[in-house]
N, C-alpha and C positions, 0 to 999 in steps of 0.2 A: 466849792471852788472859791479859793481865796482871791481877794482883790488887792492884797498887800503888794506893793511894788518894791521888790527886794533889790532889783538891779535897774539902773537908769544911767547908761553911759552912751556916749557917742565917740567912737574911736576914729580919729582923723585918718583920712586915706593915706596921708604921708607916713603915719606911724605903721599902718598895715603894710605899706610898700617897704618900709625899713625892715620890718620883721620878715617879710617874704624874701627880701634880698639876703638877709642874714641866714635864714634857713637854707636858701639855695647855696650859699657859700659853705655852710656846714656840710650839706649833702655832698657837694662837689669835693670838698677837702677830705672828707672821710671815706668816700666811695671806694678808693683803691684798697682800703684796709678792712672793709666790712664784708660780711657774707650773709647769705640768707639760708637758713636751715629749712628743710622740709618739715612738715608736721610729724612725720615718722621719726626723723632725726631728733626733733625736740623731745619726743616721748622717750626715746631709747638711750640717749647719752647721759652719763653721770653729770650732775650739775654741781657747780661750786657756788655756795651761798656764803652769807656773812659768817656763819659758824665754821665753815670749811677753810676760809682764808688763813686763819692762824695756823692750822694744821699744814697746809701747803707751804706756807712761809717757813715753818720749822723744818719740813722735809727738805726744802731748798737749802737751808743752812747745813743740815746733816749731809745731804748729798755732796756738798762741797767739802765739808770738814772731815767726813768719814766716807770717802768715795769707795772704799773697799766693799761697801754694801750695795753699791749701785749695780743693778742687774745689767748684763751686757747689752740688752735690747733697749735700755733706757737712755735717751739723749738729754743729758742734764742741761747743756746750753739751750736746747730747744724748749725744755720745760721752763727755764729761766725767762726766755723770750715770751712764752705764753703767759707766764705769771706777770711779767712787766706790762703786757697789753691789758690784762685784767686790771692791774693797778692804775693805769692811766685812763681807761675807759669807764670804770665803775663810777667815779665822781661825775663824769659827764652823763652817764645813764641816770643817776639819781636826780640830777638837775632836770633832765628831759622828762623823767617820770613825774616829777613835781609839776613841771610846766604843763604836761599833758593832762594831769589830774585837774589843775586849775582851769585849763582851757575847756575841758569836758564839763566841769561843774558850772562854769560861767555860761557856756553854750546851752546846757540843760536848763538852767534857771531862766535865761532870756527866752528860750524856746517855750518853756512852760508858761511864762507870763504872756507871751504873744498868743499862744494857743488858747489859754483861758479867756483872753480878751476876744479872740475870734469866735469862741463858743458863745460868749455873751452876745456878740453881734448876731450870730446865727440864730440863737434862741429868740432874740428880739424880732428878727426878720420873719422867723417861723410864726411867731405870735401875730405879727402884722399881716402875714399872708392869710392866716385863719380868719382874720377880721376884715379881709378884703381891702386892705389899705393899698391904694394905687402904687404900682411898681414893686411891691413886696413879693408877689408870687413869682415873678421872673427871677429875682435874686435868690429866693428860697429854692426854686427848682434847680438853679445852677449849683448852689452850695450843697444841697442835700445829696448830690452825687457822691460826695465824700463818705457818706454813711450807708450807701447802698450795699446790700449783701450779695 
């Protein structure tokens, strides 16, 4: 167990409130335009990634310039709308992904440091209880519940 303190920050409550308000605004603003897929839908639908974007973009150009090849069941204006949504949401998604990654890493590190410190305290209390130090047994009995199998 490392005792190196990698993270040591105090986030002001006002800053947390500002972020919570901003996130609520983002959720409210985007809610009418977003949907949630089932896990089955996520598995079965074709997915467009970074490598597919240039292909779809080219097809969009060709579908407009050489429309004689557009199948009758294909709705080019709807495809254009779908591609436009991807184009405006993808940069937002990348920003949110980066933010989520940094939030996760920061929370993980702070949690790890707090847990390591808690284990140090627990081990100290456990040793004190074995040596019959007054008050240690009650604390140890309460804390050891975490490790009961």
